[in-house]
N, C-alpha and C positions, 0 to 999 in steps of 0.2 A: 772887383766884381762889376759889371755894368748894373746900371739901374733897372733895366729890363730884365736882367739875369735874377736879381734880388725880388723884384715884383713878382716874377714866376715861384719862386723857391717860397713866397710868403703865402700865395695863393693856393699851391699845394698844402700846405701847412694848414692853412684856413680848412680846406676839403678835408683832409684827415681829422682835423678836431670834430669837423661836423658830421663824418661818418660814424668815428667814436661815440660821439653823443647821441646818434640816433641807432645806436646797433641794437639797443635794449637791452644793453648790460644791468642786472641787478645785484645788487646785495644779498649774499644767501648766508644765512648759518642756520644751526641747529639748535633745539633745546630739549633737555630732558631733563629728568628728576626722579629723586627717592630711588637712588641705587644703592643704598644700605642692605646687607645682607645679600646681594645678589650677584656678587663679584662675576661668576661664569656669563648671567644676564647682560652686566654691563661690560664684559669684555666684548662681547657680539655686537652688543650697541657700537662701541668703538671702532670696532674692525668695519663695521658698515658704513660709519662715517668718513672715515680714514680712506674708504675706497670711493665716493662720491666726492671727484674734483669740484665740483660747484661750491661745496659746503667749506666755507673761510674759516670759521670759529664755533665754537660751543659754548652755551650757557646752562650750567646745571641749576634748576632750580631749588636744591637744597636736601638735606639729609643725605649727605656723601657717607655718614659715617651711623653708627649705631648709636655710641656712647660718648663719642667726641673724645677720645683718647690718642694720644700720640701714636702709637702702633697703627690705629684705625685710619689717622690722617696718612700717616705714611704709606700705607697701603693702596690708598683712594690717588693720593698724589703718583706713586709708582703707577699704578694701571692708568692713569689719565696721561701720563707722561708718554704712552704708547700711541696717543693719538697724532695722528699727521697734523691736526692744528692747533691752535690754544681753546684751551677749557676755561671760561671765568666761572666763576663758583658764587652762588647765593647763600647768605648763612638760615641752615634749618635748623627746627628745634631739637633736632637729635645730635645736631653739630655743636652745641654748646657746651655740654660736656660737663663733668662735676665741679660744683663751683665755679663755673666758668671757663675752666683751662681750656677747651675745645676752642673758646672765640677765641683766647688769646693766642693761640695757634693759627686760626683764621687769619687775625689780625697782623700777625706778624709777616705771611705774605700778603695780604693785600692792603696794609696800613689800617683799614679800620672795617666794621663788618658790613660796613655801606659806602659806595662809590659809582662812579661812571665813567662814561668812555664814549669817544666820536669815532664814526667810521664812517664815510662816504656820503656824508651829510644826514648821517642819524644817530642821534645822540641815546645811548642805551643805560638807562639807569635801574641800578641793582640795590634795591631794599632791604632791609633787615626788618621783617616784623615776628622773627622766632619766639620772642618773649612774649608770655601771658599778658607781662605788663602793659605792653605797647612797643611801640616806636620811640617815643622820647621826644620834647621839644627842639632838642637838636638835631636829631636827623629830621624831622620835618621843616624845620629851617632851612635847612642845608637842601632839601628835596626843591622847595621852593624857590630856590635860586638853579638848580640845575634844569628845571622846566620851564625856565625864561628863554632856552634855546628854541631859535626861530624854524629850524628844521622839524622833520619826523622825530618824534619821540616813543620810545618805546620801554614798557618799565618792566621789573621782573622781580619777585618775593616769593617767599614760599608758601606762608598762610593765602589762600585765594580771599578776594573781595567778598565773592558769592561763590555759590556751590552750584556750577554748569551742570553737574548730572544729576542733581536732584535725588541723591540718595544720602549725602551724608552734609544737612544745610548747618551741622555745629563745626563743622570743620574747615570754619574759615578764621577770618582776623579774631582775634579775643576781644579786643579794644572796640566796642561799637561806634564810641565816639570818634576813635580815630578814624576808624573805618568809613564813618560818614564824610568825614573831612576828607578821607582822600578821594572819594567820591566828587566833592566839590573841585578840589584841587586840579584832578586829573582834568575834568571836563572845562572847567577854567583853560587849560592850558592846551586844550585839543588834544589830549593823549586819547586813542580808541582802544590801542591794543594793550594787554597787560597779560603775563605768561606767569604761571604759579604752578605748584607741585600740592605736596602734604596730603591728598586724596591720590591712592594709589591706582590709579589707571589714567585713563583720558576722558577729558571733556572741553565743549565749547560751546559758551551761551552768550548771549549780551542782556545786560541788566543797567538802567541807569545810564544811558549812552557809552558803555564800555564793554567792549568786546574782549572776553577774558578764556584763556585756552590754558588748561590743567592739565601737566603732563608731568605722572607719576606712576610712569610703569618701566622705571629702569632698573628694576631688580627686586626692588623691596617685596613683600608680601602682597597679593592682588586683593584690593578691598570690592571691587565689581565684577560680575559675571563680563564672561566675554562679550557677548553681544548690547551690551551697555559701555564698551569702554576697558573693559578688564583684560587690557593684553599689553604685552611689553613691546615698547615702541620708544620713539623719539619724535619730535615733529622739525621738519623742514620748512624754513621762513624765507620768502623772497621780499627784497624792500625796491623797488621799481617807481620813481617820481613821486613818491610820497604814498604809495599803492601798497600794501602788504597782504602777502597772501601766503597759506599755510597748507602744510599737506602732512599728515600723519602716517609715519612710517611703520607699521606692524613688523616687527623682526620675525615674525615666525609666519608670516605669509610670502615665502619667497615666490 
């Protein structure tokens, strides 16, 4: 191959790379939570997510089961397995199970009850704040290391840092000291977006520099009236050039 031919090929490759980088590609995923005791609703959500070809994966903010039993986990994993894309799970308080047996089932799949992964320059940090006693020093130390990531960081947990609905202020993290510490750590690490469940409905708000979305409409009995977030839904999230946008999808509003 001549030098001029090679230069033309290099120029074409560079043009293709520049075209792709400016094509507006966005990382797209779905977030849902609290599907316990609502199998039919959860199946409908899975069907809608599977039909949306933009969505690349799903994060469930917890309470996949009612009592954390082996049979309940199996039923959930069977339903989740029908989704076109992979579902990553957060440990919820209902998922712990009797004497922690549910936690063992969860950890068998994920290695431990908190973990992280990276996709397209975004770090996803999935925490376990399901226990009333708190997250514990080991998990917080681990989280500090994961927050050192230089790109965009998104944090997911079951119990919210605060109640964006204004209706269930007690349905937040139990350990106030850890809650305050999390606010400080997330702000120091420039984390702006947190996703949670636990409150059965939808809510979005901002407090102490954190934008929080509560998505707990996956099938469990709804706590809120429809007009203030009491509807079955999932949230479609896009990340592009560090900018996070979200859209709540009401599955009963076709």
